[in-house]
C-alpha positions in Angstrom: -121.7 112.1 24.1 -119.1 111.9 21.3 -115.8 113.6 20.9 -114.4 112.3 24.2 -117.0 114.0 26.4 -118.4 112.2 29.4 -121.5 113.1 31.4 -120.8 114.2 34.9 -124.2 115.4 36.0 -127.8 115.9 34.8 -130.4 118.6 35.0 -128.7 120.7 33.7 -126.5 118.3 31.7 -122.8 118.7 32.3 -120.2 117.1 30.0 -116.5 117.0 30.6 -113.6 116.2 28.3 -110.1 116.0 29.8 -107.2 114.6 27.7 -104.5 115.4 30.3 -103.5 118.6 28.5 -106.7 120.6 28.1 -110.0 120.4 29.9 -113.4 121.3 28.4 -116.7 121.7 30.3 -120.0 121.9 28.4 -123.1 122.8 30.4 -126.5 122.3 28.6 -129.9 123.4 29.8 -132.7 123.2 27.2 -131.4 125.6 24.6 -128.8 127.4 26.8 -125.2 126.4 26.6 -122.1 127.3 28.6 -118.7 126.3 27.2 -115.4 126.6 29.2 -111.9 125.4 28.6 -108.3 125.9 29.7 -107.5 126.5 26.0 -109.3 129.1 24.0 -108.5 127.2 20.8 -110.6 124.3 22.0 -113.6 126.6 22.6 -113.4 127.9 19.0 -113.1 124.3 17.6 -116.0 123.0 19.5 -118.1 126.0 18.7 -117.4 125.4 15.0 -118.5 121.8 15.3 -121.7 122.7 17.1 -122.5 125.4 14.5 -122.2 122.7 11.8 -125.1 120.8 13.5 -127.2 123.6 15.2 -128.0 127.2 14.7 -126.2 129.0 17.5 -125.8 132.5 18.8 -122.5 133.3 20.5 -123.2 135.8 23.3 -119.5 136.1 24.2 -118.3 136.0 27.8 -121.0 134.8 30.2 -122.9 137.6 31.9 -126.2 135.9 32.6 -127.2 132.3 32.7 -130.7 131.1 33.6 -131.4 134.4 35.2 -128.2 134.4 37.3 -126.0 137.4 36.9 -122.3 136.3 36.5 -119.2 138.5 36.8 -115.7 137.0 36.5 -112.5 138.8 37.3 -109.1 137.2 37.8 -110.5 133.7 38.2 -113.0 134.8 40.8 -116.7 134.5 40.0 -119.5 136.5 41.5 -123.1 135.2 41.2 -126.1 137.4 41.9 -129.9 137.5 41.4 -130.3 141.2 42.1 -132.5 141.8 39.0 -134.7 138.8 40.0 -135.2 140.3 43.5 -136.1 143.7 41.9 -138.8 142.0 39.8 -140.1 140.1 42.8 -140.4 143.3 44.9 -142.2 145.0 42.0 -144.7 142.1 41.5 -145.6 142.3 45.2 -145.8 146.1 45.3 -142.9 146.3 47.9 -140.4 148.6 46.0 -140.8 151.2 48.8 -141.2 148.8 51.7 -139.0 149.2 54.8 -136.1 146.9 54.7 -135.4 144.2 57.4 -132.0 143.4 59.0 -132.6 139.6 59.1 -134.8 137.3 57.1 -137.0 135.9 59.9 -138.1 137.0 63.4 -136.7 134.9 66.2 -140.2 134.6 67.6 -141.8 133.4 64.4 -142.6 129.9 65.7 -144.6 131.3 68.7 -146.4 133.8 66.5 -147.2 131.1 63.9 -149.5 129.4 66.3 -152.1 131.9 65.2 -155.2 130.2 63.7 -156.2 133.1 61.4 -155.9 131.6 57.9 -154.5 133.8 55.1 -157.2 134.4 52.5 -155.0 134.3 49.5 -152.9 131.1 49.7 -152.0 131.2 46.0 -150.1 134.5 46.5 -148.3 132.9 49.5 -147.2 129.9 47.6 -146.0 132.0 44.7 -143.9 134.2 47.0 -142.4 131.3 49.0 -141.7 129.4 45.8 -139.7 132.4 44.6 -137.9 132.5 47.9 -137.0 128.8 47.6 -135.6 129.4 44.2 -133.4 132.2 45.5 -132.3 130.1 48.4 -131.3 127.2 46.2 -129.4 129.2 43.5 -127.4 132.0 45.2 -128.8 132.9 48.6 -128.0 130.3 51.2 -128.6 132.9 53.9 -132.4 132.6 53.5 -132.4 128.8 53.1 -133.7 128.1 56.6 -136.4 130.8 56.4 -137.6 129.6 53.0 -137.6 126.0 54.2 -139.6 126.9 57.3 -142.2 128.9 55.3 -142.4 126.1 52.7 -143.8 123.8 55.3 -146.9 126.0 55.5 -148.1 125.7 51.9 -151.3 123.8 52.7 -152.8 126.3 55.1 -150.8 129.5 55.5 -151.8 132.0 58.2 -151.6 135.8 58.3 -148.4 135.4 60.4 -146.9 133.2 57.7 -147.7 135.8 55.0 -146.1 138.6 57.1 -143.0 136.3 57.7 -142.7 135.7 53.9 -142.9 139.4 53.3 -140.2 140.0 55.9 -137.8 137.7 54.0 -138.6 139.8 50.9 -137.8 143.0 52.9 -134.5 141.5 53.9 -133.8 140.8 50.3 -134.5 144.4 49.4 -131.8 145.5 51.9 -129.3 142.9 50.6 -130.1 142.7 46.9 -126.6 143.7 46.1 -125.3 140.6 47.9 -123.4 138.1 45.7 -122.0 134.6 46.1 -118.3 134.6 45.5 -116.6 131.5 44.1 -112.9 131.0 43.8 -110.0 133.1 45.0 -108.3 130.6 47.2 -105.5 128.3 46.0 -106.5 125.5 48.4 -108.6 123.0 46.5 -109.8 120.9 49.5 -113.4 120.2 50.0 -114.6 121.2 53.5 -118.0 120.5 55.1 -120.0 121.8 58.0 -122.9 119.9 59.7 -125.4 121.1 62.3 -128.9 120.4 63.6 -131.6 122.3 65.5 -133.1 119.7 67.9 -136.9 119.5 67.9 -137.0 122.9 66.2 -140.3 122.3 64.5 -142.9 123.4 67.0 -145.7 121.3 65.5 -144.0 118.0 64.7 -141.1 118.3 67.1 -138.8 117.1 64.4 -135.3 118.5 64.1 -133.8 120.5 61.2 -130.5 119.4 59.5 -128.2 121.9 58.0 -125.1 121.4 55.9 -122.6 123.6 54.0 -119.7 122.6 51.8 -117.0 124.9 50.5 -114.4 124.4 47.9 -111.7 126.7 46.5 -112.9 129.7 48.4 -116.6 129.5 47.8 -119.7 127.7 49.1 -120.8 125.3 46.5 -123.4 123.1 48.3 -125.9 123.8 51.1 -129.2 122.5 52.5 -131.7 123.1 55.2 -134.0 120.0 55.7 -136.5 118.9 58.3 -135.6 115.4 59.5 -137.9 112.6 58.6 -138.3 111.3 62.2 -138.5 112.6 65.7 -135.2 112.3 67.6 -134.9 111.7 71.3 -131.8 113.9 72.0 -129.7 116.6 70.5 -126.9 114.1 70.0 -129.2 111.9 67.9 -130.4 114.9 65.8 -126.8 115.9 65.2 -125.9 112.4 64.2 -128.6 112.2 61.6 -127.5 115.6 60.2 -123.9 114.4 60.1 -124.9 111.2 58.2 -126.7 113.4 55.6 -123.7 115.7 55.3 -121.4 112.7 54.8 -123.7 111.4 52.0 -123.4 114.8 50.3 -119.6 114.7 50.8 -119.4 111.4 48.9 -121.4 112.8 46.0 -119.2 116.0 45.9 -116.0 114.0 46.0 -117.3 112.0 42.9 -118.3 115.2 41.1 -114.9 116.8 41.8 -113.1 113.7 40.5 -115.0 114.0 37.3 -114.0 117.7 37.1 -110.4 116.6 37.4 -110.1 117.8 41.0 -109.8 114.5 42.9 -109.8 114.7 46.7 -106.8 112.5 47.6 -107.1 113.5 51.3 -110.1 112.7 53.5 -112.8 115.4 53.4 -113.0 117.4 56.7 -116.5 117.6 58.1 -116.9 120.1 60.9 -119.3 119.3 63.8 -120.1 121.4 66.9 -121.5 118.7 69.1 -118.9 116.9 71.2 -121.3 114.1 72.2 -122.0 113.3 68.6 -118.3 113.1 67.8 -117.7 110.9 70.8 -120.6 108.7 69.8 -119.3 108.1 66.3 -115.8 107.4 67.5 -116.9 105.0 70.2 -117.4 101.2 69.6 -119.9 101.0 72.4 -123.7 101.4 72.3 -126.1 101.9 75.2 -129.8 101.9 75.8 -130.3 105.4 74.6 -128.2 105.1 71.4 -128.7 101.5 70.2 -131.6 102.4 67.9 -129.3 104.7 65.8 -126.5 102.1 65.3 -126.9 102.0 61.5 -126.2 105.7 61.1 -123.3 105.5 63.4 -121.7 102.6 61.5 -122.1 104.5 58.2 -120.2 107.5 59.3 -117.6 105.3 61.1 -117.0 103.3 57.9 -116.3 106.5 56.0 -113.8 107.5 58.6 -112.1 104.1 58.5 -112.0 104.3 54.7 -110.3 107.7 55.0 -113.0 109.4 52.9 -114.1 111.6 55.8 -112.4 113.0 58.8 -114.4 114.6 61.6 -113.3 117.7 63.4 -114.8 119.7 66.2 -115.8 123.3 65.4 -117.3 125.8 67.8 -120.9 126.7 67.1 -120.0 130.3 66.2 -117.7 129.1 63.4 -120.0 126.3 62.1 -121.3 127.7 58.9 -124.2 125.2 58.8 -125.8 126.8 61.9 -127.5 129.4 59.6 -129.2 126.5 57.8 -131.0 125.2 60.9 -132.9 128.1 62.5 -133.6 131.9 62.3 -130.8 134.0 63.7 -130.6 137.6 65.0 -129.2 140.3 62.7 -125.6 140.3 64.1 -125.3 136.5 64.1 -126.9 136.3 60.7 -124.4 138.7 59.2 -121.4 136.8 60.8 -122.5 133.6 59.2 -123.1 135.2 55.8 -119.4 136.2 55.9 -118.5 132.5 56.6 -120.6 131.4 53.6 -118.7 133.8 51.3 -121.7 136.1 50.7 -120.5 139.6 50.1 -122.2 142.9 49.4 -121.2 145.4 46.6 -119.5 148.4 48.2 
């Protein structure tokens, strides 16, 4: 892109210009644009240039972008999808439904063994697709539940349908919840990694969870079923850790493009002592020799001082919420760790 802009990311396209004095960010998605700068004069100048080439409508300070409600005060951003949740409740006739205290029942996996097929799979896919959108954009607290339900697309059962509606009832209770970004002066990237060993009852594959936080807010998270069956919790944790480290590398590159280089190693928190000992050890044995490649990848990042591993107790590992359903109390505690807050 001309005028000194460089592309930092795609889909949506993000362009950055930083001349050492002022920084300008231009986010483009189809016909929607967001323009931000450390100098208001720069914004007016670029807007003038864009108006010379395109017909634009200036909507002022951002309040909504791609359906996301945005509120900014004192450098702290609040992101919410409350209106989207309201429309979702209405489209499924659940405006008056009883709310739920957590997104998924702890006994879902045992109940899901029911063979009674749900007679309207299209409605199931539509609802779960909407839940996946929410989980990706502003609601990491339902990421694990949405990912689990997404595995049932091909042949959902009545139990799956009731579980999806439970997530929606939880969203009804927490629709005022927002994701807070900013508010902390420390600009260090911090990650959390966790795994739920053999958590998938059908395939016996484990689930990886990761969370990354920067500047007082959660900016990246994921809940993914691992591609292979692992033979121990340590192996499952090691796979999750390697996935988290790959994400850390990408985020470090992105932050560098934003003008926020991470000069110090990125701290990645892990709650499995065996996994940490395995990565730090130079020895292999009969039970671990088949995962040597993953071990060496994480070790190399530590040697290059791009990553530093630290132990973190399970009840403080934010990624735990990404790996499995939790009870109401635990779920609420981890939401606080993620920076999810509710309007008072």
